[in-house]
C-alpha positions as protocol buffer text, in pm:
chain_id: "A"
residue {
  index: 1
  type: MET
  ca { x: 1282 y: 2283 z: -391 }
}
residue {
  index: 2
  type: SER
  ca { x: 1197 y: 1990 z: -165 }
}
residue {
  index: 3
  type: VAL
  ca { x: 1085 y: 1643 z: -263 }
}
residue {
  index: 4
  type: LEU
  ca { x: 727 y: 1639 z: -136 }
}
residue {
  index: 5
  type: VAL
  ca { x: 562 y: 1327 z: 8 }
}
residue {
  index: 6
  type: LEU
  ca { x: 202 y: 1273 z: 120 }
}
residue {
  index: 7
  type: VAL
  ca { x: 195 y: 1068 z: 441 }
}
residue {
  index: 8
  type: GLU
  ca { x: -106 y: 886 z: 583 }
}
residue {
  index: 9
  type: HIS
  ca { x: -198 y: 809 z: 941 }
}
residue {
  index: 10
  type: THR
  ca { x: -469 y: 628 z: 1134 }
}
residue {
  index: 11
  type: GLN
  ca { x: -589 y: 808 z: 1446 }
}
residue {
  index: 12
  type: GLY
  ca { x: -259 y: 993 z: 1470 }
}
residue {
  index: 13
  type: ALA
  ca { x: -31 y: 693 z: 1409 }
}
residue {
  index: 14
  type: PHE
  ca { x: 156 y: 692 z: 1079 }
}
residue {
  index: 15
  type: LYS
  ca { x: 137 y: 378 z: 870 }
}
residue {
  index: 16
  type: LYS
  ca { x: 438 y: 167 z: 779 }
}
residue {
  index: 17
  type: LYS
  ca { x: 382 y: 241 z: 412 }
}
residue {
  index: 18
  type: SER
  ca { x: 411 y: 614 z: 485 }
}
residue {
  index: 19
  type: PHE
  ca { x: 754 y: 558 z: 640 }
}
residue {
  index: 20
  type: GLU
  ca { x: 845 y: 370 z: 324 }
}
residue {
  index: 21
  type: ALA
  ca { x: 729 y: 661 z: 107 }
}
residue {
  index: 22
  type: VAL
  ca { x: 937 y: 906 z: 313 }
}
residue {
  index: 23
  type: GLN
  ca { x: 1240 y: 679 z: 282 }
}
residue {
  index: 24
  type: TYR
  ca { x: 1182 y: 659 z: -95 }
}
residue {
  index: 25
  type: ALA
  ca { x: 1158 y: 1036 z: -116 }
}
residue {
  index: 26
  type: ALA
  ca { x: 1478 y: 1070 z: 87 }
}
residue {
  index: 27
  type: ALA
  ca { x: 1671 y: 854 z: -161 }
}
residue {
  index: 28
  type: ILE
  ca { x: 1555 y: 1075 z: -447 }
}
residue {
  index: 29
  type: ALA
  ca { x: 1633 y: 1392 z: -252 }
}
residue {
  index: 30
  type: LYS
  ca { x: 1987 y: 1270 z: -185 }
}
residue {
  index: 31
  type: ALA
  ca { x: 2039 y: 1195 z: -554 }
}
residue {
  index: 32
  type: ILE
  ca { x: 1924 y: 1541 z: -667 }
}
residue {
  index: 33
  type: ASN
  ca { x: 2079 y: 1729 z: -373 }
}
residue {
  index: 34
  type: SER
  ca { x: 1745 y: 1831 z: -222 }
}
residue {
  index: 35
  type: THR
  ca { x: 1546 y: 1779 z: 100 }
}
residue {
  index: 36
  type: VAL
  ca { x: 1227 y: 1596 z: 197 }
}
residue {
  index: 37
  type: THR
  ca { x: 909 y: 1766 z: 312 }
}
residue {
  index: 38
  type: ALA
  ca { x: 622 y: 1546 z: 429 }
}
residue {
  index: 39
  type: VAL
  ca { x: 260 y: 1663 z: 419 }
}
residue {
  index: 40
  type: ALA
  ca { x: 25 y: 1543 z: 695 }
}
residue {
  index: 41
  type: ASN
  ca { x: -350 y: 1604 z: 719 }
}
residue {
  index: 42
  type: GLY
  ca { x: -586 y: 1626 z: 1014 }
}
residue {
  index: 43
  type: ASN
  ca { x: -546 y: 1529 z: 1375 }
}
residue {
  index: 44
  type: VAL
  ca { x: -192 y: 1404 z: 1438 }
}
residue {
  index: 45
  type: GLY
  ca { x: 50 y: 1500 z: 1712 }
}
residue {
  index: 46
  type: ASP
  ca { x: 379 y: 1685 z: 1673 }
}
residue {
  index: 47
  type: ALA
  ca { x: 581 y: 1396 z: 1819 }
}
residue {
  index: 48
  type: ALA
  ca { x: 455 y: 1155 z: 1552 }
}
residue {
  index: 49
  type: MET
  ca { x: 530 y: 1405 z: 1276 }
}
residue {
  index: 50
  type: GLN
  ca { x: 876 y: 1485 z: 1413 }
}
residue {
  index: 51
  type: ALA
  ca { x: 955 y: 1112 z: 1414 }
}
residue {
  index: 52
  type: LEU
  ca { x: 925 y: 1110 z: 1034 }
}
residue {
  index: 53
  type: GLY
  ca { x: 1275 y: 1251 z: 1048 }
}
residue {
  index: 54
  type: GLN
  ca { x: 1396 y: 902 z: 1136 }
}
residue {
  index: 55
  type: TYR
  ca { x: 1311 y: 799 z: 779 }
}
residue {
  index: 56
  type: GLY
  ca { x: 1454 y: 1105 z: 603 }
}
residue {
  index: 57
  type: ALA
  ca { x: 1207 y: 1394 z: 632 }
}
residue {
  index: 58
  type: GLN
  ca { x: 1355 y: 1731 z: 725 }
}
residue {
  index: 59
  type: LYS
  ca { x: 1021 y: 1909 z: 752 }
}
residue {
  index: 60
  type: VAL
  ca { x: 650 y: 1831 z: 790 }
}
residue {
  index: 61
  type: LEU
  ca { x: 377 y: 2063 z: 667 }
}
residue {
  index: 62
  type: HIS
  ca { x: 64 y: 2005 z: 875 }
}
residue {
  index: 63
  type: ALA
  ca { x: -282 y: 2091 z: 739 }
}
residue {
  index: 64
  type: THR
  ca { x: -489 y: 2109 z: 1056 }
}
residue {
  index: 65
  type: ASP
  ca { x: -843 y: 2160 z: 924 }
}
residue {
  index: 66
  type: ALA
  ca { x: -1068 y: 1917 z: 1116 }
}
residue {
  index: 67
  type: ARG
  ca { x: -1247 y: 1825 z: 793 }
}
residue {
  index: 68
  type: LEU
  ca { x: -926 y: 1652 z: 683 }
}
residue {
  index: 69
  type: ASP
  ca { x: -950 y: 1389 z: 958 }
}
residue {
  index: 70
  type: ASN
  ca { x: -1121 y: 1164 z: 704 }
}
residue {
  index: 71
  type: PHE
  ca { x: -1002 y: 1119 z: 349 }
}
residue {
  index: 72
  type: ASN
  ca { x: -1146 y: 1350 z: 85 }
}
residue {
  index: 73
  type: SER
  ca { x: -976 y: 1333 z: -256 }
}
residue {
  index: 74
  type: SER
  ca { x: -1055 y: 1691 z: -363 }
}
residue {
  index: 75
  type: ALA
  ca { x: -954 y: 1843 z: -30 }
}
residue {
  index: 76
  type: PHE
  ca { x: -634 y: 1637 z: -6 }
}
residue {
  index: 77
  type: THR
  ca { x: -545 y: 1748 z: -360 }
}
residue {
  index: 78
  type: ARG
  ca { x: -594 y: 2111 z: -255 }
}
residue {
  index: 79
  type: VAL
  ca { x: -357 y: 2057 z: 38 }
}
residue {
  index: 80
  type: MET
  ca { x: -92 y: 1906 z: -186 }
}
residue {
  index: 81
  type: LEU
  ca { x: -125 y: 2192 z: -435 }
}
residue {
  index: 82
  type: ALA
  ca { x: -68 y: 2442 z: -154 }
}
residue {
  index: 83
  type: ALA
  ca { x: 231 y: 2244 z: -27 }
}
residue {
  index: 84
  type: ALA
  ca { x: 382 y: 2210 z: -376 }
}
residue {
  index: 85
  type: GLN
  ca { x: 351 y: 2584 z: -431 }
}
residue {
  index: 86
  type: LYS
  ca { x: 501 y: 2666 z: -92 }
}
residue {
  index: 87
  type: GLU
  ca { x: 798 y: 2431 z: -138 }
}
residue {
  index: 88
  type: GLY
  ca { x: 849 y: 2474 z: -511 }
}
residue {
  index: 89
  type: ALA
  ca { x: 840 y: 2096 z: -534 }
}
residue {
  index: 90
  type: LYS
  ca { x: 957 y: 1930 z: -854 }
}
residue {
  index: 91
  type: VAL
  ca { x: 912 y: 1570 z: -734 }
}
residue {
  index: 92
  type: ILE
  ca { x: 602 y: 1458 z: -543 }
}
residue {
  index: 93
  type: ILE
  ca { x: 562 y: 1112 z: -391 }
}
residue {
  index: 94
  type: GLY
  ca { x: 243 y: 937 z: -283 }
}
residue {
  index: 95
  type: LEU
  ca { x: 140 y: 579 z: -219 }
}
residue {
  index: 96
  type: HIS
  ca { x: -24 y: 349 z: -471 }
}
residue {
  index: 97
  type: ASP
  ca { x: -326 y: 290 z: -248 }
}
residue {
  index: 98
  type: THR
  ca { x: -678 y: 431 z: -220 }
}
residue {
  index: 99
  type: VAL
  ca { x: -552 y: 776 z: -123 }
}
residue {
  index: 100
  type: GLY
  ca { x: -267 y: 797 z: -372 }
}
residue {
  index: 101
  type: LYS
  ca { x: -469 y: 661 z: -663 }
}
residue {
  index: 102
  type: ALA
  ca { x: -729 y: 935 z: -607 }
}
residue {
  index: 103
  type: VAL
  ca { x: -497 y: 1228 z: -532 }
}
residue {
  index: 104
  type: ALA
  ca { x: -197 y: 1175 z: -763 }
}
residue {
  index: 105
  type: PRO
  ca { x: -382 y: 1197 z: -1098 }
}
residue {
  index: 106
  type: ARG
  ca { x: -572 y: 1508 z: -986 }
}
residue {
  index: 107
  type: LEU
  ca { x: -250 y: 1666 z: -866 }
}
residue {
  index: 108
  type: ALA
  ca { x: -59 y: 1577 z: -1182 }
}
residue {
  index: 109
  type: ALA
  ca { x: -332 y: 1725 z: -1402 }
}
residue {
  index: 110
  type: ARG
  ca { x: -335 y: 2053 z: -1210 }
}
residue {
  index: 111
  type: LEU
  ca { x: 44 y: 2084 z: -1211 }
}
residue {
  index: 112
  type: ASN
  ca { x: 87 y: 1968 z: -1571 }
}
residue {
  index: 113
  type: ALA
  ca { x: 313 y: 1699 z: -1431 }
}
residue {
  index: 114
  type: GLY
  ca { x: 418 y: 1359 z: -1558 }
}
residue {
  index: 115
  type: LEU
  ca { x: 282 y: 1070 z: -1351 }
}
residue {
  index: 116
  type: VAL
  ca { x: 405 y: 717 z: -1289 }
}
residue {
  index: 117
  type: ALA
  ca { x: 157 y: 512 z: -1087 }
}
residue {
  index: 118
  type: GLY
  ca { x: 280 y: 207 z: -897 }
}
residue {
  index: 119
  type: ALA
  ca { x: 659 y: 246 z: -900 }
}
residue {
  index: 120
  type: VAL
  ca { x: 857 y: -60 z: -786 }
}
residue {
  index: 121
  type: SER
  ca { x: 1211 y: 79 z: -793 }
}
residue {
  index: 122
  type: TYR
  ca { x: 1407 y: 391 z: -718 }
}
residue {
  index: 123
  type: PRO
  ca { x: 1432 y: 621 z: -1022 }
}
residue {
  index: 124
  type: ASP
  ca { x: 1733 y: 576 z: -1249 }
}
residue {
  index: 125
  type: LEU
  ca { x: 1879 y: 924 z: -1291 }
}
residue {
  index: 126
  type: SER
  ca { x: 2175 y: 823 z: -1507 }
}
residue {
  index: 127
  type: ASN
  ca { x: 1990 y: 911 z: -1827 }
}
residue {
  index: 128
  type: GLY
  ca { x: 1683 y: 1116 z: -1747 }
}
residue {
  index: 129
  type: PHE
  ca { x: 1435 y: 1026 z: -1471 }
}
residue {
  index: 130
  type: VAL
  ca { x: 1339 y: 665 z: -1540 }
}
residue {
  index: 131
  type: VAL
  ca { x: 1093 y: 484 z: -1314 }
}
residue {
  index: 132
  type: LYS
  ca { x: 1011 y: 112 z: -1324 }
}
residue {
  index: 133
  type: LYS
  ca { x: 653 y: -11 z: -1281 }
}
residue {
  index: 134
  type: ASN
  ca { x: 442 y: -322 z: -1339 }
}
residue {
  index: 135
  type: VAL
  ca { x: 225 y: -346 z: -1651 }
}
residue {
  index: 136
  type: PHE
  ca { x: -14 y: -603 z: -1801 }
}
residue {
  index: 137
  type: SER
  ca { x: -137 y: -711 z: -1457 }
}
residue {
  index: 138
  type: GLY
  ca { x: 217 y: -768 z: -1337 }
}
residue {
  index: 139
  type: LYS
  ca { x: 325 y: -983 z: -1631 }
}
residue {
  index: 140
  type: ALA
  ca { x: 587 y: -731 z: -1745 }
}
residue {
  index: 141
  type: PHE
  ca { x: 772 y: -417 z: -1643 }
}
residue {
  index: 142
  type: ALA
  ca { x: 771 y: -74 z: -1806 }
}
residue {
  index: 143
  type: PHE
  ca { x: 1052 y: 179 z: -1771 }
}
residue {
  index: 144
  type: VAL
  ca { x: 902 y: 527 z: -1793 }
}
residue {
  index: 145
  type: ASN
  ca { x: 1116 y: 836 z: -1844 }
}
residue {
  index: 146
  type: ILE
  ca { x: 938 y: 1135 z: -1690 }
}
residue {
  index: 147
  type: THR
  ca { x: 1043 y: 1440 z: -1890 }
}
residue {
  index: 148
  type: SER
  ca { x: 809 y: 1702 z: -1742 }
}
residue {
  index: 149
  type: ASP
  ca { x: 938 y: 1973 z: -1510 }
}
residue {
  index: 150
  type: ILE
  ca { x: 728 y: 1841 z: -1220 }
}
residue {
  index: 151
  type: LYS
  ca { x: 712 y: 1468 z: -1156 }
}
residue {
  index: 152
  type: VAL
  ca { x: 449 y: 1273 z: -957 }
}
residue {
  index: 153
  type: ILE
  ca { x: 511 y: 913 z: -847 }
}
residue {
  index: 154
  type: THR
  ca { x: 300 y: 671 z: -647 }
}
residue {
  index: 155
  type: LEU
  ca { x: 493 y: 392 z: -476 }
}
residue {
  index: 156
  type: MET
  ca { x: 375 y: 34 z: -440 }
}
residue {
  index: 157
  type: PRO
  ca { x: 366 y: -43 z: -65 }
}
residue {
  index: 158
  type: ASN
  ca { x: 598 y: -313 z: 72 }
}
residue {
  index: 159
  type: THR
  ca { x: 847 y: -254 z: -208 }
}
residue {
  index: 160
  type: PHE
  ca { x: 1150 y: -172 z: 8 }
}
residue {
  index: 161
  type: PRO
  ca { x: 1257 y: -282 z: 358 }
}
residue {
  index: 162
  type: LEU
  ca { x: 1246 y: -2 z: 612 }
}
residue {
  index: 163
  type: VAL
  ca { x: 1571 y: 131 z: 753 }
}
residue {
  index: 164
  type: LYS
  ca { x: 1508 y: 344 z: 1061 }
}
residue {
  index: 165
  type: GLY
  ca { x: 1764 y: 612 z: 1133 }
}
residue {
  index: 166
  type: GLU
  ca { x: 1788 y: 910 z: 1363 }
}
residue {
  index: 167
  type: GLY
  ca { x: 1671 y: 1268 z: 1349 }
}
residue {
  index: 168
  type: ASN
  ca { x: 1363 y: 1479 z: 1401 }
}
residue {
  index: 169
  type: ALA
  ca { x: 1169 y: 1673 z: 1142 }
}
residue {
  index: 170
  type: THR
  ca { x: 1053 y: 2028 z: 1207 }
}
residue {
  index: 171
  type: VAL
  ca { x: 676 y: 2085 z: 1195 }
}
residue {
  index: 172
  type: GLU
  ca { x: 507 y: 2384 z: 1033 }
}
residue {
  index: 173
  type: LYS
  ca { x: 140 y: 2464 z: 996 }
}
residue {
  index: 174
  type: LEU
  ca { x: 25 y: 2470 z: 635 }
}
residue {
  index: 175
  type: ASP
  ca { x: -239 y: 2729 z: 557 }
}
residue {
  index: 176
  type: VAL
  ca { x: -474 y: 2611 z: 283 }
}
residue {
  index: 177
  type: THR
  ca { x: -753 y: 2811 z: 118 }
}
residue {
  index: 178
  type: PHE
  ca { x: -1027 y: 2564 z: 40 }
}
residue {
  index: 179
  type: ARG
  ca { x: -1318 y: 2605 z: -199 }
}
residue {
  index: 180
  type: ASP
  ca { x: -1671 y: 2492 z: -122 }
}
residue {
  index: 181
  type: SER
  ca { x: -1640 y: 2236 z: -400 }
}
residue {
  index: 182
  type: ASP
  ca { x: -1346 y: 2070 z: -221 }
}
residue {
  index: 183
  type: PHE
  ca { x: -1592 y: 1932 z: 33 }
}
residue {
  index: 184
  type: ALA
  ca { x: -1884 y: 1871 z: -202 }
}
residue {
  index: 185
  type: ILE
  ca { x: -1860 y: 1500 z: -122 }
}
residue {
  index: 186
  type: GLN
  ca { x: -1987 y: 1445 z: 230 }
}
residue {
  index: 187
  type: LEU
  ca { x: -1873 y: 1150 z: 440 }
}
residue {
  index: 188
  type: LYS
  ca { x: -2165 y: 961 z: 593 }
}
residue {
  index: 189
  type: ALA
  ca { x: -1995 y: 668 z: 766 }
}
residue {
  index: 190
  type: VAL
  ca { x: -1657 y: 501 z: 809 }
}
residue {
  index: 191
  type: GLU
  ca { x: -1620 y: 123 z: 829 }
}
residue {
  index: 192
  type: LYS
  ca { x: -1281 y: 37 z: 971 }
}
residue {
  index: 193
  type: ALA
  ca { x: -1103 y: -287 z: 892 }
}
residue {
  index: 194
  type: THR
  ca { x: -1064 y: -514 z: 1192 }
}
residue {
  index: 195
  type: GLY
  ca { x: -767 y: -728 z: 1281 }
}
residue {
  index: 196
  type: ALA
  ca { x: -432 y: -674 z: 1441 }
}
residue {
  index: 197
  type: ILE
  ca { x: -242 y: -656 z: 1110 }
}
residue {
  index: 198
  type: PRO
  ca { x: -353 y: -414 z: 834 }
}
residue {
  index: 199
  type: LEU
  ca { x: -373 y: -612 z: 511 }
}
residue {
  index: 200
  type: SER
  ca { x: -195 y: -346 z: 307 }
}
residue {
  index: 201
  type: GLU
  ca { x: 107 y: -361 z: 537 }
}
residue {
  index: 202
  type: ALA
  ca { x: 113 y: -733 z: 618 }
}
residue {
  index: 203
  type: GLU
  ca { x: 429 y: -924 z: 536 }
}
residue {
  index: 204
  type: LEU
  ca { x: 248 y: -1259 z: 571 }
}
residue {
  index: 205
  type: VAL
  ca { x: -98 y: -1315 z: 421 }
}
residue {
  index: 206
  type: VAL
  ca { x: -324 y: -1623 z: 425 }
}
residue {
  index: 207
  type: SER
  ca { x: -600 y: -1597 z: 166 }
}
residue {
  index: 208
  type: GLY
  ca { x: -901 y: -1811 z: 81 }
}
residue {
  index: 209
  type: GLY
  ca { x: -1128 y: -1864 z: -216 }
}
residue {
  index: 210
  type: ARG
  ca { x: -1437 y: -2062 z: -307 }
}
residue {
  index: 211
  type: GLY
  ca { x: -1246 y: -2381 z: -237 }
}
residue {
  index: 212
  type: MET
  ca { x: -1307 y: -2311 z: 132 }
}
residue {
  index: 213
  type: LYS
  ca { x: -1667 y: -2419 z: 50 }
}
residue {
  index: 214
  type: GLY
  ca { x: -1837 y: -2176 z: 289 }
}
residue {
  index: 215
  type: PRO
  ca { x: -1786 y: -1920 z: 568 }
}
residue {
  index: 216
  type: GLU
  ca { x: -1834 y: -2193 z: 827 }
}
residue {
  index: 217
  type: ASN
  ca { x: -1493 y: -2333 z: 728 }
}
residue {
  index: 218
  type: TRP
  ca { x: -1303 y: -2007 z: 753 }
}
residue {
  index: 219
  type: HIS
  ca { x: -1180 y: -2085 z: 1103 }
}
residue {
  index: 220
  type: ILE
  ca { x: -938 y: -2335 z: 944 }
}
residue {
  index: 221
  type: LEU
  ca { x: -774 y: -2055 z: 752 }
}
residue {
  index: 222
  type: GLU
  ca { x: -786 y: -1817 z: 1049 }
}
residue {
  index: 223
  type: ASP
  ca { x: -615 y: -2073 z: 1273 }
}
residue {
  index: 224
  type: LEU
  ca { x: -323 y: -2092 z: 1031 }
}
residue {
  index: 225
  type: ALA
  ca { x: -304 y: -1713 z: 1003 }
}
residue {
  index: 226
  type: LYS
  ca { x: -299 y: -1680 z: 1381 }
}
residue {
  index: 227
  type: GLU
  ca { x: -10 y: -1923 z: 1419 }
}
residue {
  index: 228
  type: LEU
  ca { x: 187 y: -1750 z: 1144 }
}
residue {
  index: 229
  type: GLY
  ca { x: 106 y: -1397 z: 1266 }
}
residue {
  index: 230
  type: ALA
  ca { x: -47 y: -1328 z: 925 }
}
residue {
  index: 231
  type: ALA
  ca { x: -330 y: -1115 z: 793 }
}
residue {
  index: 232
  type: THR
  ca { x: -625 y: -1278 z: 615 }
}
residue {
  index: 233
  type: ALA
  ca { x: -753 y: -1201 z: 266 }
}
residue {
  index: 234
  type: CYS
  ca { x: -993 y: -1345 z: 11 }
}
residue {
  index: 235
  type: SER
  ca { x: -1081 y: -1361 z: -357 }
}
residue {
  index: 236
  type: ARG
  ca { x: -1359 y: -1156 z: -512 }
}
residue {
  index: 237
  type: PRO
  ca { x: -1623 y: -1434 z: -528 }
}
residue {
  index: 238
  type: VAL
  ca { x: -1581 y: -1484 z: -155 }
}
residue {
  index: 239
  type: ALA
  ca { x: -1637 y: -1114 z: -82 }
}
residue {
  index: 240
  type: ASP
  ca { x: -1927 y: -1096 z: -329 }
}
residue {
  index: 241
  type: SER
  ca { x: -2089 y: -1392 z: -154 }
}
residue {
  index: 242
  type: HIS
  ca { x: -2051 y: -1209 z: 179 }
}
residue {
  index: 243
  type: TRP
  ca { x: -1844 y: -1487 z: 329 }
}
residue {
  index: 244
  type: ARG
  ca { x: -1584 y: -1225 z: 416 }
}
residue {
  index: 245
  type: PRO
  ca { x: -1584 y: -842 z: 434 }
}
residue {
  index: 246
  type: HIS
  ca { x: -1496 y: -655 z: 116 }
}
residue {
  index: 247
  type: PHE
  ca { x: -1189 y: -492 z: 268 }
}
residue {
  index: 248
  type: GLU
  ca { x: -1024 y: -838 z: 261 }
}
residue {
  index: 249
  type: HIS
  ca { x: -1074 y: -870 z: -115 }
}
residue {
  index: 250
  type: VAL
  ca { x: -745 y: -860 z: -306 }
}
residue {
  index: 251
  type: GLY
  ca { x: -716 y: -855 z: -683 }
}
residue {
  index: 252
  type: GLN
  ca { x: -760 y: -625 z: -981 }
}
residue {
  index: 253
  type: THR
  ca { x: -1085 y: -483 z: -843 }
}
residue {
  index: 254
  type: GLY
  ca { x: -978 y: -505 z: -480 }
}
residue {
  index: 255
  type: GLY
  ca { x: -660 y: -437 z: -288 }
}
residue {
  index: 256
  type: THR
  ca { x: -307 y: -475 z: -421 }
}
residue {
  index: 257
  type: ILE
  ca { x: -60 y: -630 z: -177 }
}
residue {
  index: 258
  type: ARG
  ca { x: 310 y: -721 z: -182 }
}
residue {
  index: 259
  type: PRO
  ca { x: 374 y: -946 z: 122 }
}
residue {
  index: 260
  type: ASN
  ca { x: 685 y: -1155 z: 172 }
}
residue {
  index: 261
  type: LEU
  ca { x: 462 y: -1466 z: 180 }
}
residue {
  index: 262
  type: TYR
  ca { x: 119 y: -1515 z: 23 }
}
residue {
  index: 263
  type: ILE
  ca { x: -60 y: -1846 z: 89 }
}
residue {
  index: 264
  type: ALA
  ca { x: -355 y: -1897 z: -147 }
}
residue {
  index: 265
  type: ILE
  ca { x: -598 y: -2163 z: -29 }
}
residue {
  index: 266
  type: GLY
  ca { x: -873 y: -2282 z: -261 }
}
residue {
  index: 267
  type: ILE
  ca { x: -821 y: -1997 z: -508 }
}
residue {
  index: 268
  type: SER
  ca { x: -807 y: -2084 z: -878 }
}
residue {
  index: 269
  type: GLY
  ca { x: -583 y: -1788 z: -963 }
}
residue {
  index: 270
  type: ALA
  ca { x: -767 y: -1604 z: -1238 }
}
residue {
  index: 271
  type: ILE
  ca { x: -568 y: -1318 z: -1390 }
}
residue {
  index: 272
  type: GLN
  ca { x: -786 y: -1064 z: -1205 }
}
residue {
  index: 273
  type: HIS
  ca { x: -678 y: -1208 z: -871 }
}
residue {
  index: 274
  type: LEU
  ca { x: -314 y: -1242 z: -972 }
}
residue {
  index: 275
  type: ALA
  ca { x: -305 y: -872 z: -1060 }
}
residue {
  index: 276
  type: GLY
  ca { x: -344 y: -789 z: -692 }
}
residue {
  index: 277
  type: VAL
  ca { x: -96 y: -1036 z: -546 }
}
residue {
  index: 278
  type: ASN
  ca { x: 174 y: -1116 z: -801 }
}
residue {
  index: 279
  type: GLY
  ca { x: 410 y: -870 z: -637 }
}
residue {
  index: 280
  type: SER
  ca { x: 435 y: -1112 z: -344 }
}
residue {
  index: 281
  type: LYS
  ca { x: 791 y: -1228 z: -277 }
}
residue {
  index: 282
  type: THR
  ca { x: 684 y: -1593 z: -231 }
}
residue {
  index: 283
  type: ILE
  ca { x: 351 y: -1751 z: -332 }
}
residue {
  index: 284
  type: VAL
  ca { x: 230 y: -2083 z: -195 }
}
residue {
  index: 285
  type: VAL
  ca { x: -82 y: -2239 z: -352 }
}
residue {
  index: 286
  type: ILE
  ca { x: -297 y: -2510 z: -194 }
}
residue {
  index: 287
  type: ASN
  ca { x: -562 y: -2645 z: -433 }
}
residue {
  index: 288
  type: LYS
  ca { x: -710 y: -2981 z: -524 }
}
residue {
  index: 289
  type: ASP
  ca { x: -750 y: -2886 z: -892 }
}
residue {
  index: 290
  type: PRO
  ca { x: -426 y: -2972 z: -1078 }
}
residue {
  index: 291
  type: GLU
  ca { x: -535 y: -2740 z: -1362 }
}
residue {
  index: 292
  type: ALA
  ca { x: -570 y: -2434 z: -1136 }
}
residue {
  index: 293
  type: PRO
  ca { x: -393 y: -2142 z: -1313 }
}
residue {
  index: 294
  type: PHE
  ca { x: -243 y: -2032 z: -981 }
}
residue {
  index: 295
  type: PHE
  ca { x: 5 y: -2321 z: -985 }
}
residue {
  index: 296
  type: SER
  ca { x: 187 y: -2164 z: -1280 }
}
residue {
  index: 297
  type: ALA
  ca { x: 244 y: -1845 z: -1080 }
}
residue {
  index: 298
  type: ALA
  ca { x: 334 y: -2018 z: -753 }
}
residue {
  index: 299
  type: ASN
  ca { x: 678 y: -2067 z: -603 }
}
residue {
  index: 300
  type: TYR
  ca { x: 542 y: -2371 z: -418 }
}
residue {
  index: 301
  type: GLY
  ca { x: 228 y: -2573 z: -482 }
}
residue {
  index: 302
  type: VAL
  ca { x: 42 y: -2829 z: -275 }
}
residue {
  index: 303
  type: LEU
  ca { x: -209 y: -3046 z: -461 }
}
residue {
  index: 304
  type: GLY
  ca { x: -486 y: -3169 z: -233 }
}
residue {
  index: 305
  type: ASP
  ca { x: -795 y: -3089 z: -27 }
}
residue {
  index: 306
  type: ALA
  ca { x: -747 y: -2772 z: 176 }
}
residue {
  index: 307
  type: MET
  ca { x: -975 y: -2910 z: 449 }
}
residue {
  index: 308
  type: GLU
  ca { x: -718 y: -3182 z: 514 }
}
residue {
  index: 309
  type: ILE
  ca { x: -394 y: -2999 z: 436 }
}
residue {
  index: 310
  type: VAL
  ca { x: -443 y: -2668 z: 616 }
}
residue {
  index: 311
  type: PRO
  ca { x: -508 y: -2815 z: 965 }
}
residue {
  index: 312
  type: LYS
  ca { x: -196 y: -3033 z: 925 }
}
residue {
  index: 313
  type: LEU
  ca { x: 4 y: -2727 z: 818 }
}
residue {
  index: 314
  type: THR
  ca { x: -123 y: -2537 z: 1122 }
}
residue {
  index: 315
  type: GLU
  ca { x: -14 y: -2819 z: 1353 }
}
residue {
  index: 316
  type: ALA
  ca { x: 328 y: -2827 z: 1186 }
}
residue {
  index: 317
  type: VAL
  ca { x: 368 y: -2453 z: 1246 }
}
residue {
  index: 318
  type: LYS
  ca { x: 273 y: -2499 z: 1612 }
}
residue {
  index: 319
  type: LYS
  ca { x: 532 y: -2773 z: 1656 }
}
residue {
  index: 320
  type: PHE
  ca { x: 798 y: -2568 z: 1483 }
}
residue {
  index: 321
  type: LYS
  ca { x: 729 y: -2269 z: 1707 }
}
residue {
  index: 322
  type: ALA
  ca { x: 738 y: -2487 z: 2018 }
}
residue {
  index: 323
  type: ASN
  ca { x: 1084 y: -2613 z: 1929 }
}
residue {
  index: 324
  type: HIS
  ca { x: 1237 y: -2278 z: 1832 }
}
């Protein structure tokens, strides 16, 4: 009766958020006197899967079908159903990202399971199975008691710091009987995000909006990000105007991120944007509009022209790094 967790990898390398999900599952397993079984899809090596033991997994079930190398929501759901049946899983963990948002509801419906999407805390087991999550675009919290026999949870990435331990997980092949309909959606192309730091896993993010005035000015923002070792992001109008690629768009209709530091430059801070970033530990806003809504959500605000302030901030970071 293992706690089951769906892990994600890119070209055989597991993502930081998958380690976090395994660690989260391990805390639950310890509380209910169970074990952790991770489920991996596609082309990934045994050594990488065994290393999941360093974050609390005792076993990894590996679905090796080559068609699973790229994400397919129906096929991934079929894999998780097979794994849940094999392990007799009562608690299933995924990530609150593109994969988890597509698989978890399908899985919960097929298993008649309760679902909490976007958990931000470990479950409270003192009186039931209570999970905390954000509601109303992050303006409040809900505490949901899952009373069903099987429970499905998706975890907000960057919620907990990673603690790497020791140990190796055993790896077993998972046999899955697919249906033709599982692969009815055919993948035509994959556009991979560029950049050294994946936005979903970045602890520092520098983001720009229409206040940057045009794509020709984006180098100012990129210079700051480079000095900080940060990922870059943008608001929806910027992506819609094709100033920046859509995978950098964060907000209610884009990505949801929870970095330690989020610097918003020239972004007004409409509620749709805040929904994707208000889990950030610290928010710094740079804007020349004193009425910008973002100031009310910021930990620190700088009132002024980004074209003047950001280069000065970049130079200050350079000087600080040179002296430390």
